[in-house]
PLY file of the C-alpha trace (Angstrom):
ply
format ascii 1.0
element vertex 251
property float x
property float y
property float z
element edge 250
property int vertex1
property int vertex2
end_header
-27.26 13.91 -7.46
-28.04 10.96 -9.75
-31.82 11.26 -9.69
-33.43 9.55 -12.68
-30.22 7.76 -13.67
-29.96 4.00 -14.01
-26.77 2.07 -13.34
-25.37 -1.43 -13.54
-22.50 -2.67 -11.39
-20.72 -5.90 -12.27
-19.12 -7.95 -9.52
-21.71 -6.33 -7.26
-21.84 -9.16 -4.72
-18.20 -8.61 -3.77
-16.87 -6.13 -1.22
-15.85 -3.42 -3.67
-18.69 -3.80 -6.16
-21.30 -3.87 -3.43
-19.96 -0.65 -1.97
-20.17 0.93 -5.44
-23.77 -0.20 -5.88
-24.73 1.03 -2.43
-23.16 4.47 -2.88
-24.77 4.89 -6.30
-28.12 4.03 -4.71
-27.46 6.52 -1.91
-26.92 9.13 -4.65
-30.44 8.30 -5.94
-29.51 6.13 -8.93
-31.59 3.06 -9.78
-29.15 0.16 -9.59
-28.92 -3.29 -11.17
-26.42 -5.64 -9.55
-24.65 -8.26 -11.65
-22.54 -11.14 -10.38
-22.07 -14.89 -10.82
-23.20 -15.81 -7.32
-26.57 -17.47 -6.82
-29.47 -15.25 -5.82
-29.39 -16.86 -2.38
-25.69 -16.12 -1.88
-26.16 -12.54 -3.13
-29.20 -11.84 -0.97
-27.39 -9.85 1.72
-25.49 -7.82 -0.90
-28.76 -6.94 -2.63
-30.43 -6.05 0.67
-27.73 -3.50 1.48
-28.44 -1.71 -1.80
-32.22 -2.02 -1.50
-32.02 -0.14 1.79
-31.38 2.93 -0.40
-33.00 1.81 -3.67
-35.98 -0.49 -2.97
-36.23 -1.22 -6.71
-32.66 -2.51 -7.00
-32.49 -5.87 -8.73
-29.97 -8.69 -8.99
-29.07 -10.65 -12.12
-26.73 -13.60 -12.55
-24.38 -12.53 -15.34
-21.01 -14.02 -16.20
-19.14 -11.23 -17.99
-17.24 -13.82 -20.06
-20.52 -14.91 -21.67
-21.21 -12.32 -24.37
-24.65 -13.69 -25.20
-25.72 -13.40 -21.55
-24.27 -9.90 -21.30
-26.17 -8.80 -24.41
-29.36 -10.34 -23.06
-29.04 -8.61 -19.68
-28.35 -5.26 -21.34
-31.36 -5.68 -23.63
-33.59 -6.26 -20.59
-32.85 -2.76 -19.24
-35.38 -0.07 -20.21
-32.62 2.54 -20.13
-28.97 2.79 -19.14
-26.97 5.80 -18.00
-24.08 4.51 -15.88
-21.97 1.36 -16.18
-19.50 0.22 -13.52
-17.48 -2.59 -15.09
-15.95 -3.90 -11.90
-16.05 -7.73 -12.01
-12.60 -9.20 -11.67
-10.36 -11.76 -10.04
-6.86 -11.81 -8.62
-4.97 -14.95 -7.70
-1.38 -14.72 -6.54
1.24 -16.96 -8.14
4.98 -16.34 -8.63
5.78 -15.70 -12.29
7.60 -19.01 -12.75
4.55 -20.87 -11.44
1.81 -19.05 -13.38
-0.35 -21.62 -15.15
-2.03 -21.23 -18.49
-5.39 -21.47 -16.76
-4.50 -18.69 -14.32
-3.36 -16.46 -17.19
-6.48 -17.10 -19.29
-8.87 -16.62 -16.37
-7.46 -13.18 -15.57
-7.58 -11.98 -19.16
-11.01 -13.51 -19.82
-12.65 -11.99 -16.74
-10.71 -8.81 -16.04
-10.15 -7.62 -19.61
-12.43 -9.42 -22.08
-15.23 -9.23 -19.52
-14.85 -5.44 -19.43
-14.87 -5.32 -23.22
-18.06 -7.39 -23.38
-19.93 -5.26 -20.84
-18.70 -1.91 -22.08
-19.28 -2.54 -25.78
-22.78 -3.91 -25.18
-23.64 -0.98 -22.92
-22.19 1.60 -25.30
-24.16 0.14 -28.20
-27.36 0.49 -26.18
-26.56 4.09 -25.23
-25.86 4.97 -28.87
-28.98 3.18 -30.12
-31.07 5.00 -27.50
-29.45 8.34 -28.29
-28.48 8.70 -24.65
-25.38 10.22 -23.12
-23.67 7.98 -20.60
-20.86 7.27 -18.19
-18.76 4.12 -18.31
-16.47 3.51 -15.34
-14.02 0.63 -15.22
-12.11 -0.75 -12.26
-8.40 -0.74 -12.97
-5.61 -0.89 -10.38
-2.43 0.89 -9.43
-0.58 -2.25 -10.54
-1.77 -1.65 -14.10
1.32 0.54 -14.43
3.46 -0.46 -11.42
4.67 -4.08 -11.06
3.88 -5.92 -7.83
5.27 -9.37 -7.01
3.34 -12.55 -7.82
0.34 -11.11 -9.69
1.61 -10.88 -13.27
-1.66 -11.97 -14.98
-3.65 -9.51 -12.89
-1.26 -6.61 -13.54
-1.22 -7.29 -17.27
-5.01 -7.47 -17.40
-5.30 -4.11 -15.65
-2.77 -2.54 -18.01
-5.09 -3.67 -20.79
-8.04 -2.10 -18.99
-6.20 1.23 -18.92
-5.77 1.24 -22.69
-9.34 0.02 -23.21
-10.51 3.08 -21.28
-8.54 5.41 -23.54
-9.63 3.71 -26.75
-13.29 3.83 -25.77
-13.04 7.41 -24.55
-11.52 8.50 -27.85
-14.12 6.80 -30.03
-17.23 7.33 -27.90
-16.73 11.04 -27.17
-18.71 11.93 -30.29
-21.68 10.19 -28.68
-21.17 12.05 -25.37
-20.33 8.78 -23.63
-17.59 9.50 -21.10
-15.24 6.67 -20.16
-12.95 6.74 -17.13
-11.48 4.32 -14.62
-10.67 4.17 -10.96
-7.33 2.62 -10.02
-7.44 1.51 -6.38
-4.30 0.73 -4.47
-4.21 -1.88 -1.72
-7.76 -2.09 -0.40
-8.69 -3.91 2.79
-11.18 -6.13 1.01
-11.27 -9.24 -1.16
-7.99 -11.10 -1.68
-5.87 -8.27 -0.29
-8.01 -8.18 2.84
-7.57 -11.90 3.36
-3.83 -11.64 2.80
-3.56 -8.77 5.26
-5.28 -10.91 7.88
-3.68 -14.27 7.16
-0.24 -13.65 5.63
2.24 -11.79 7.88
4.78 -11.55 5.04
2.26 -9.79 2.80
1.15 -7.48 5.60
4.79 -6.55 6.29
5.36 -5.77 2.60
2.23 -3.62 2.47
3.27 -1.69 5.58
6.34 -0.42 3.73
4.77 0.74 0.49
1.80 2.95 1.44
2.91 6.52 2.23
-0.48 7.18 3.81
0.14 4.02 5.89
-3.33 2.47 5.94
-4.89 0.36 3.15
-7.86 1.88 1.40
-11.49 1.01 2.08
-14.25 -0.04 -0.33
-16.21 3.05 0.71
-13.42 5.40 -0.38
-13.28 3.74 -3.79
-17.06 3.76 -4.15
-17.24 7.47 -3.42
-14.86 8.06 -6.33
-17.18 6.06 -8.59
-20.08 8.34 -7.65
-17.85 11.32 -8.43
-17.08 9.96 -11.91
-20.79 9.31 -12.48
-21.85 12.78 -11.39
-22.12 16.24 -12.96
-18.74 17.38 -11.59
-16.94 15.25 -14.19
-18.90 16.25 -17.29
-15.63 17.36 -18.97
-13.57 14.33 -17.97
-12.97 11.33 -20.20
-10.10 8.93 -20.82
-8.71 9.39 -17.32
-7.44 6.86 -14.78
-8.28 8.16 -11.31
-5.72 6.68 -8.91
-6.65 6.15 -5.27
-3.68 4.27 -3.87
-2.59 6.13 -0.75
0.59 7.04 -2.61
1.70 3.48 -3.45
2.75 4.49 -6.95
5.05 7.18 -5.56
7.75 4.58 -4.91
8.30 4.90 -1.20
11.73 3.53 -0.33
13.29 2.61 2.98
15.43 5.42 4.36
0 1
1 2
2 3
3 4
4 5
5 6
6 7
7 8
8 9
9 10
10 11
11 12
12 13
13 14
14 15
15 16
16 17
17 18
18 19
19 20
20 21
21 22
22 23
23 24
24 25
25 26
26 27
27 28
28 29
29 30
30 31
31 32
32 33
33 34
34 35
35 36
36 37
37 38
38 39
39 40
40 41
41 42
42 43
43 44
44 45
45 46
46 47
47 48
48 49
49 50
50 51
51 52
52 53
53 54
54 55
55 56
56 57
57 58
58 59
59 60
60 61
61 62
62 63
63 64
64 65
65 66
66 67
67 68
68 69
69 70
70 71
71 72
72 73
73 74
74 75
75 76
76 77
77 78
78 79
79 80
80 81
81 82
82 83
83 84
84 85
85 86
86 87
87 88
88 89
89 90
90 91
91 92
92 93
93 94
94 95
95 96
96 97
97 98
98 99
99 100
100 101
101 102
102 103
103 104
104 105
105 106
106 107
107 108
108 109
109 110
110 111
111 112
112 113
113 114
114 115
115 116
116 117
117 118
118 119
119 120
120 121
121 122
122 123
123 124
124 125
125 126
126 127
127 128
128 129
129 130
130 131
131 132
132 133
133 134
134 135
135 136
136 137
137 138
138 139
139 140
140 141
141 142
142 143
143 144
144 145
145 146
146 147
147 148
148 149
149 150
150 151
151 152
152 153
153 154
154 155
155 156
156 157
157 158
158 159
159 160
160 161
161 162
162 163
163 164
164 165
165 166
166 167
167 168
168 169
169 170
170 171
171 172
172 173
173 174
174 175
175 176
176 177
177 178
178 179
179 180
180 181
181 182
182 183
183 184
184 185
185 186
186 187
187 188
188 189
189 190
190 191
191 192
192 193
193 194
194 195
195 196
196 197
197 198
198 199
199 200
200 201
201 202
202 203
203 204
204 205
205 206
206 207
207 208
208 209
209 210
210 211
211 212
212 213
213 214
214 215
215 216
216 217
217 218
218 219
219 220
220 221
221 222
222 223
223 224
224 225
225 226
226 227
227 228
228 229
229 230
230 231
231 232
232 233
233 234
234 235
235 236
236 237
237 238
238 239
239 240
240 241
241 242
242 243
243 244
244 245
245 246
246 247
247 248
248 249
249 250
């Protein structure tokens, strides 16, 4: 479905990003994986993608470092698909949020997306190439959830960034959309589900479809947004949250 297309996935050594990279490779895209982990620590993540795309490559890129982002983009012979997925989430009650916690979330989750997406869009325009830019948002970008204020605010910013880019880049046939996962059994949420009974009990009450999502389900949506079925779709936030945002209340 994505034969001849090239893609980059940021945060590709993590659970969600690695699933995205693998599913894009399964769809026949040539994939570049970006993350801040060392090549040794990212070896298994790269191997999973190379099982479907032997030419897949890994680059150490900190999305906060605009010079490094520009350099990594310039190294690509062509670029068709961008998955701006790198992000962090660290839980702290609002009254305990530190300045460092706040800055880290905005720098990585929002400014990092801006850096990657602007650099990629400039390359697509310079090359005269149509493209797809897909950002990772979250259901909490529009629905508050306890103890993750910096994360929620950063994802709300991502949602508007998607719409701004979509509006201005449409003339270049660059389509910009986002996926908004709900509670996914991976990363911080996965650890909390395993280790924090209070969090697991809270989650059990808010998902109408009962079970948390999986990285594979989210990755399949990324392939959908990258494919020909969505050639008339831009500026949209595709929510995959099992119904979390439907406000399920106790009877």
